[in-house]
C-alpha positions, 0 to 999 in steps of 0.5 A: 469223274475226272481222268488223269491228264497233263492239264491237271499237273505239270509235265514230267520234265517240269516236275523234275526241274521243279524238284531239282531247284526246290531241293537245292534251295532247301539244302541251301537253307539247311546250310545257312541254319544248320538244322540237319548238319549231317545233310550236305548233299541233295541225295541226302536231303531227298533221303530225309523223312517228310517231317525233317524236310518240312522243318527245312521248308518252314525255315525257308518260308520264314526267311524268304530273303534267302532266295536273293542270296541263293541267286547271287551265290548260285551254289549249284551253278544253275542257268540264268533261266533256272535262277529266274524260276527260283527268284520268282518264288518270292511271290509264293503264297503261303496259307490255308486253302480250301481244295474246292473243285477239280476242273479240266485245266487245274484244281481250284484252291480258295484261300481263307482271306477276306476278300477271298481269292481263287487260284488255279493250281497244277499238281506235281507227280500226283493229280489233285483229284487223286490226292483229294478225291473228296472236296472241299478239303482244308489244307495248309500249303505253299503256292509257287509260280512256275513258268507262268503257272501255279503249282505247290511245293509238294507238301501240305498239312491236312485238316481232318474236317468234314464239311456238310452241305451247308458249309459246302454251299457257302464255300461255293458261294464264296468261290463265285464271289471271288470269281466276280472280284478277281477271276481265277488267278493262274499266275504269280504275281498277279500282274494286273490289279484286281478290278472290283465288280461294278455295283450292278454286277454285285447286285445281280450276284446277290439276287442270283438265287433264293439262297443268295437273296437270303444270305446277302439280304443286308448287302442288297438293301445297303447297295440299293439305298446307296445307289438309287439307280439300281432300283430298276435293276432290283425290281427287274431281277425280282420281277423275273423271280416272281414270274417263275412262280406265277407262270405255272399257276397262270398256265394251270388256269388256262391263260396260255399266251397272255402277257402280264406285268409285275410291279413290286411282286404283284401282277397289276395288268395283263393283255392278249398282246405285248402292245395291249399290255404296255398300253394298260401299264402306261394308263395305270402306273405312275411315271416314276414306277414304269422302270420297275415293271417286269413283263412276261408272257405265259407259255402254253404246253406247245411252247417252251415252259416258263416265262419269257423276259421282255423289255420293261414297259 
């Protein structure tokens, strides 16, 4: 279990600075819209109920152009550095997120958009591992940049949903896909344009395990049909899968140390050495199929269990 640590949340001094700036912006919002006319000071604002503050928050996010006016007027006489932090909130990201994983450096928030993006977020006063001991959890919140990191505004709406294993697995797959496309975003705005994964990387992701192969079956077919140069990679990756199935069966027959070649899921040649196997493959396999061959050696009990990947014949 993760223990509390500074890496999972902003340092106390930065938390204090964040609320100093954030409450000033909310007070300015209240003054502009007159939502709570009796509130005229930061102290009064902090004494407001959470629901009342949430109303101010909603008004602020619906009119983020107020940030420019706030910076120009500087009603609280903030320093240039403090005003720069406030101005950066123009790049905040508001929406629904799955609180997905508590890592050592941050907690991963996965948005609900298509394509999905994953954010590494730091907590404020309380660690996210304490706020969200059971993940995944769907929330509605605002992510804000703060000193080249991402935090949230301290408020969120919770959805009382329980996710079963199937949905959790799907979310984890979505998270892996987001990583493949964009990595984990740890600052706002994203300074470099997201680089889409190569078609080779996409295919490897789709073929990673049985669940992926079933889930992305149509994508696999479409990708290979679109780019025929990926056929060899497809057969190599699937050969690795089939080798894991055949190896224990062949080992159980006492065929330790023997080399085998797989073509389109079927063992088609064997040899006592790799060289002997490669010669046999070249004799029987058409030239245009050679790149599809996956070769492996069955290891005995005295060796590491499983099949060993070798270069294609």
